C-alpha positions in Angstrom: 96.7 42.3 75.0 96.2 38.6 75.1 94.2 36.9 77.8 95.4 33.6 79.4 92.7 31.6 81.2 94.5 29.7 83.8 94.1 27.0 86.5 96.1 27.0 89.7 96.4 23.6 91.3 97.0 23.7 95.1 98.2 20.1 95.2 101.0 20.6 92.7 101.5 24.3 93.3 101.5 24.8 89.5 99.6 26.9 87.0 98.5 25.7 83.6 97.0 27.7 80.7 93.6 26.4 79.6 93.0 29.0 76.9 95.2 31.6 75.2 92.8 34.1 73.8 93.4 37.1 71.5 90.1 38.5 72.9 89.9 40.3 76.3 88.1 37.9 78.7 87.6 38.2 82.4 86.4 36.6 85.7 86.1 32.8 85.4 83.4 30.8 87.2 83.8 27.0 87.6 80.7 25.0 86.9 80.1 21.8 88.9 80.3 19.8 85.7 83.8 21.0 85.1 83.5 23.8 82.5 84.2 27.5 83.0 82.2 30.6 82.3 83.8 34.0 81.5 82.7 37.4 80.1 84.2 39.5 77.3 83.0 42.4 75.2 79.7 42.6 77.0 78.9 38.9 76.4 79.1 35.6 78.3 81.0 32.5 77.1 81.4 28.9 78.1 84.8 27.3 77.9 85.0 23.5 78.0 88.2 22.1 79.5 88.4 19.2 77.0 88.2 21.5 73.9 88.9 25.0 75.1 87.2 27.7 73.0 84.9 30.7 73.7 81.4 29.4 73.1 78.8 32.2 73.3 75.9 31.9 75.8 72.5 33.3 74.9 71.7 36.1 77.4 68.8 37.5 75.6 68.6 41.3 75.6 71.5 41.5 78.1 74.5 42.3 75.9 76.4 44.6 78.1 77.5 42.2 80.8 80.4 43.0 83.1 82.7 40.7 85.1 80.3 40.3 88.1 78.6 36.9 87.5 78.3 33.5 89.1 76.8 30.0 89.0 74.3 28.8 91.6 75.4 25.9 93.8 73.2 23.4 92.0 74.7 24.5 88.6 71.3 25.4 87.1 71.3 29.2 87.2 73.7 31.9 86.2 73.6 35.4 87.8 74.9 38.2 85.6 75.3 42.0 86.0 74.3 43.9 82.9 73.5 47.6 82.1 71.4 47.2 78.9 68.1 48.1 80.4 69.0 50.9 82.9 72.4 52.2 81.6 73.8 51.1 85.0 74.6 47.6 86.2 71.6 45.5 87.4 71.6 41.8 88.5 69.6 39.2 86.5 69.3 35.4 86.6 68.9 33.0 83.7 69.4 29.3 82.9 73.1 28.4 83.0 73.0 27.2 79.4 71.4 30.4 78.2 67.9 31.9 78.0 65.9 35.0 78.8 67.2 37.0 81.9 64.9 37.7 84.8 65.5 40.8 86.9 66.8 40.2 90.4 67.6 43.6 91.9 65.3 46.6 91.6 67.8 49.4 92.5 70.8 50.2 90.4 73.7 50.1 90.2 74.1 46.7 91.7 76.8 44.1 91.0 76.6 40.3 91.7 79.3 38.6 93.7 78.2 35.4 95.5 75.5 32.8 96.0 74.6 31.4 99.4 75.5 27.7 99.7 71.8 26.7 99.6 71.2 28.8 96.5 68.5 30.7 98.3 70.1 34.1 98.4 72.7 36.3 96.6 75.2 38.7 98.1 76.2 41.8 96.1 77.2 45.4 96.3 75.3 48.5 95.3 75.5 52.2 95.1 71.8 53.1 95.1 71.9 55.9 97.6 72.4 59.5 96.7 75.9 59.5 98.2 76.9 56.7 95.7 78.9 54.8 98.4 79.2 51.1 97.4 77.7 49.0 100.2 77.2 45.3 101.0 73.8 43.7 100.5 72.0 40.3 100.4 68.7 39.4 99.0 66.8 36.1 99.1 65.1 34.7 96.0 61.7 36.5 96.0 62.7 38.5 99.0 63.7 42.1 99.8 67.1 43.7 99.8 69.0 43.8 103.1 71.9 46.0 104.0 74.4 43.8 105.8 76.9 46.3 107.1 77.9 50.0 106.7 80.7 52.3 107.8 83.1 51.7 104.9 84.2 54.2 102.2 83.8 51.3 99.7 83.1 47.6 99.8 83.4 45.0 97.1 83.7 41.3 96.3 81.4 39.7 98.9 81.4 35.9 98.8 79.8 33.3 101.2 81.8 30.7 103.0 80.8 27.1 102.1 79.0 26.7 105.5 77.1 29.9 105.0 78.3 31.3 108.3 80.3 34.2 106.9 80.4 36.7 104.0 83.9 37.6 103.1 84.6 41.0 101.4 87.1 43.7 100.8 86.5 47.0 102.6 88.1 50.4 102.5 88.5 52.6 105.5 90.8 55.6 105.9 92.6 54.8 102.6 93.4 51.2 103.5 91.7 48.3 101.7 91.7 45.0 103.6 89.9 41.7 103.7 87.0 41.4 106.2 84.3 38.9 107.0 80.9 39.4 108.6 77.9 37.2 109.6 75.1 37.3 107.1 73.0 39.1 109.7 75.7 41.9 110.0 77.2 40.8 113.3 80.7 39.7 114.4 82.6 41.7 111.8 86.3 40.8 111.7 89.3 42.4 109.8 91.3 39.5 108.3 94.2 41.3 106.6 96.2 44.3 107.7 99.3 44.5 105.5 100.5 47.3 103.2 99.0 45.6 100.1 95.6 46.7 98.7 93.5 43.5 99.1 90.5 42.7 96.9 88.1 39.9 96.0 88.4 37.2 98.7 86.9 33.8 97.7 86.5 31.1 100.3 87.1 27.6 99.0 84.3 25.0 98.9 86.3 22.7 101.2 86.3 25.3 104.0 90.0 25.6 104.3 91.3 28.4 102.2 90.6 32.0 101.0 92.2 33.2 97.8 92.4 37.0 97.2 94.0 39.5 94.9 96.7 41.8 96.3 97.6 45.1 94.6 100.8 47.1 95.3 100.6 49.5 98.2 99.1 52.8 97.2 96.9 51.4 94.4 93.6 53.3 94.1 90.5 51.3 93.2 90.9 47.9 91.4 92.5 48.8 88.1 93.6 46.5 85.3 97.1 46.0 83.8 99.2 46.0 87.0 101.7 43.6 88.4 99.7 41.9 91.2 99.7 38.7 93.3 97.3 36.1 94.3 97.5 35.1 98.0 96.1 32.3 100.0 95.1 32.4 103.7 93.3 30.0 106.1 89.6 30.6 106.5 90.1 30.6 110.2 92.5 33.6 109.8 96.2 34.0 110.1 99.2 34.6 107.8 98.6 34.5 104.1 101.2 33.4 101.5 101.9 34.5 97.9 101.0 31.7 95.4 101.2 33.5 92.1 102.5 36.7 90.5 100.9 38.0 87.3 100.0 40.9 85.1 96.3 41.6 85.7 94.0 43.0 88.4 90.5 43.9 87.2 89.2 40.8 85.5 91.6 38.4 87.1 89.5 36.9 89.9 86.5 39.2 90.5 84.1 36.3 91.2 84.0 32.8 92.7 86.2 30.5 90.6 87.1 27.5 92.8 86.8 23.9 91.6 84.0 22.1 93.3 86.4 20.1 95.5 88.5 23.2 96.5 91.8 21.8 95.1 92.1 24.4 92.3 90.8 27.7 91.1 90.6 29.6 87.8 91.9 33.1 87.0 92.8 35.3 84.1 96.2 36.9 83.5 97.1 39.2 80.6 100.0 39.3 78.2 100.8 42.6 76.5 101.3 42.1 72.7 104.9 43.6 73.0 105.8 40.7 75.3 104.5 38.0 73.1 
């Protein structure tokens, strides 16, 4: 299975391949300086657009990283999710160019998903309670964990809007998975999609206009890899979404924020089975 690291340009409505990798890579982040960060095989990598290649990042002891990671708004800090210490995913922060990780969450499992626009807090999901239900949390730097909302069978993919007024996420109720948004204090929750597709990983654009998300076929359980899926775009104010890309992917395609700083493009990963190459 090859991995194609791609850029979708909203202006031209075109996709270009940045890197065709024989390794399995996932979940690009877009640094303000223009390079990408991805994970693969438990490690983190930098990909420079001008000379695309997987350049390893030093993450210290954290060598079992998953695809839940992201770059702080000032570009200085990388949040990762790694299971080396506890055997279950825990969130850490470290310098974006590599260095020793510092533990951010106490309870596990917890998975990073988004930074607040001012860089002062992180939104994430965790299954720390005995019922193992995955719930939505925030935590300020040096602060305590806060449960944002409850009442779902499963939540995932929370990400702040650029103005900090909303947290977008996917939530499952009664077997349906849709896109929702909620105020950071847990108020004014709104359901934003309601179609037959199984909708995951909403990411608001930095320009405040769009939300891109991953749509699985109806009846899909969880967020598996290796399916025919679509990427869809909707207004941040709500309304009808449109399909912008069809691909073979799912898990690993667009788990975390991947917009360009100006909101005109985003990165994603699609996969190519060897038999199709």
